[in-house]
Each structure stands twice: as structure tokens, then as C-alpha cells.
KELUMFI-818048 format. One record per residue (C-alpha): x, y, z. Coordinates in pm, 1 decimal. Example, Ala and Ser with C-alpha at 12.3 -4.5 7.8 and 13.67 -1.06 7.14 Angstrom:
KELUMFI-818048
((1230.0; -450.0; 780.0)),
((1367.0; -106.0; 714.0)),
end
This chain:
KELUMFI-818048
((265.0; 3469.8; 235.3)),
((446.3; 3186.7; 435.4)),
((323.7; 2838.1; 401.7)),
((184.1; 2700.4; 717.6)),
((382.4; 2397.6; 784.2)),
((147.2; 2230.1; 1009.4)),
((-87.3; 2202.3; 691.0)),
((151.6; 1997.9; 498.8)),
((75.7; 1709.7; 705.5)),
((-288.4; 1704.1; 682.7)),
((-543.3; 1599.0; 418.2)),
((-432.1; 1381.9; 108.7)),
((-57.4; 1468.6; 197.4)),
((-80.8; 1346.1; 560.9)),
((-260.8; 1038.4; 453.5)),
((-21.9; 955.0; 208.3)),
((272.7; 1011.2; 453.1)),
((99.2; 776.8; 710.6)),
((64.1; 496.0; 433.1)),
((403.3; 543.9; 298.3)),
((552.2; 575.1; 648.1)),
((366.5; 243.9; 762.1)),
((456.3; 42.5; 440.9)),
((814.7; 169.5; 473.0)),
((875.1; 68.8; 816.1)),
((723.6; -280.5; 757.4)),
((940.4; -320.0; 454.5)),
((1232.7; -200.5; 637.3)),
((1171.1; -403.0; 930.8)),
((1128.0; -733.8; 717.7)),
((1436.6; -686.1; 535.2)),
((1637.3; -607.8; 846.9)),
((1502.5; -913.8; 1018.6)),
((1595.4; -1130.0; 696.9)),
((1953.2; -960.4; 680.0)),
((2007.4; -1038.3; 1061.8)),
((1895.4; -1428.6; 1001.9)),
((2119.3; -1447.2; 706.4)),
((2421.4; -1290.2; 875.4)),
((2377.6; -1492.0; 1183.0)),
((2343.1; -1808.4; 977.8)),
((2658.8; -1719.1; 758.1)),
((2848.6; -1644.0; 1076.6)),
((2750.3; -1966.8; 1232.1)),
((2830.3; -2181.9; 926.0)),
((3189.5; -2029.6; 916.4)),
((3225.8; -2093.4; 1286.9)),
((3123.6; -2449.1; 1215.9)),
((3349.3; -2501.7; 928.6)),
((3645.7; -2345.9; 1108.7)),
((3591.9; -2584.5; 1427.4)),
((3528.9; -2875.9; 1215.9)),
((3840.1; -2835.9; 998.3)),
((4072.8; -2656.1; 1247.6)),
((4324.1; -2432.1; 1095.9)),
((4315.9; -2577.3; 742.9)),
((3960.1; -2462.8; 716.5)),
((3998.0; -2134.2; 901.1)),
((4035.9; -1921.0; 588.4)),
((3697.0; -2076.8; 434.5)),
((3531.6; -2041.0; 772.8)),
((3627.5; -1672.5; 813.6)),
((3517.9; -1599.1; 449.2)),
((3180.7; -1749.7; 523.8)),
((3137.1; -1551.3; 839.3)),
((3243.9; -1225.6; 635.6)),
((2996.6; -1290.8; 365.3)),
((2734.3; -1314.5; 638.6)),
((2831.9; -999.1; 794.6)),
((2841.9; -805.5; 463.2)),
((2485.3; -950.3; 389.4)),
((2370.1; -843.3; 723.6)),
((2527.3; -473.9; 686.2)),
((2393.5; -449.5; 331.1)),
((2033.4; -539.0; 441.4)),
((2064.2; -279.5; 732.8)),
((2157.5; -9.8; 492.4)),
((1870.3; -98.9; 277.5)),
((1645.1; -111.2; 545.2)),
((1724.9; 230.7; 664.6)),
((1676.2; 374.7; 310.8)),
((1336.0; 221.8; 297.3)),
((1205.8; 321.9; 626.4)),
((1360.2; 696.1; 546.5)),
((1190.2; 685.9; 208.4)),
((857.3; 605.5; 376.1)),
((894.6; 895.5; 594.3)),
((971.7; 1115.1; 294.5)),
((1332.8; 1181.9; 417.4)),
((1607.2; 1245.0; 170.6)),
((1971.7; 1122.9; 225.3)),
((2192.7; 1366.8; 24.3)),
((2508.6; 1235.6; 204.7)),
((2609.1; 962.9; -42.6)),
((2945.8; 799.8; -50.7)),
end
């Protein structure tokens, strides 16, 4: 007898999916926002260092900007994973 897929999202399972989805979306949104703030701040500090020191400080400014971008990208990836987990999705394409 085939399972009725519509019944899989009702009752306790449906309630659990609702709660985990809500928690996952909130946690993902908060971590994405934090990553965006840190990323923007890192790039801003890097630009300031480069502007204030000229060509001598450009490597340091560029490095700070790159770190900020890396943090932002990492937070985006984590956020996406948290949101997907909250929606009971699985990511089998790991690199």
C-alpha cells in the first residue's frame, strides 16, 4: 500500500516541521545578518587602511577586505545549511 505523502506533513510530524523550519529560518537569518555586518566592516576597514596608507598599506588593506568577504561567505553557507536543516532538506552534494 503506497504511503500518502500528504499525511506526512500532518500531526506531530507537521508540527515538528513547522517548529524546526521557523527556528531554522530565524537562526539562518540572524547568522546571515551577522556575517553581512562583519563582512562589510572588514571591507570598510580594509578600504580605510588602504586609503590612509596608500600603496604601502594596500596589501594589508586588501587582506583585511578579503578576510571580511571570507567571513561573510562562510556565514552565508552556514545560514543556508541551517535553513535547509530546519526544512528537513539534505545536501548530499558536498565538496
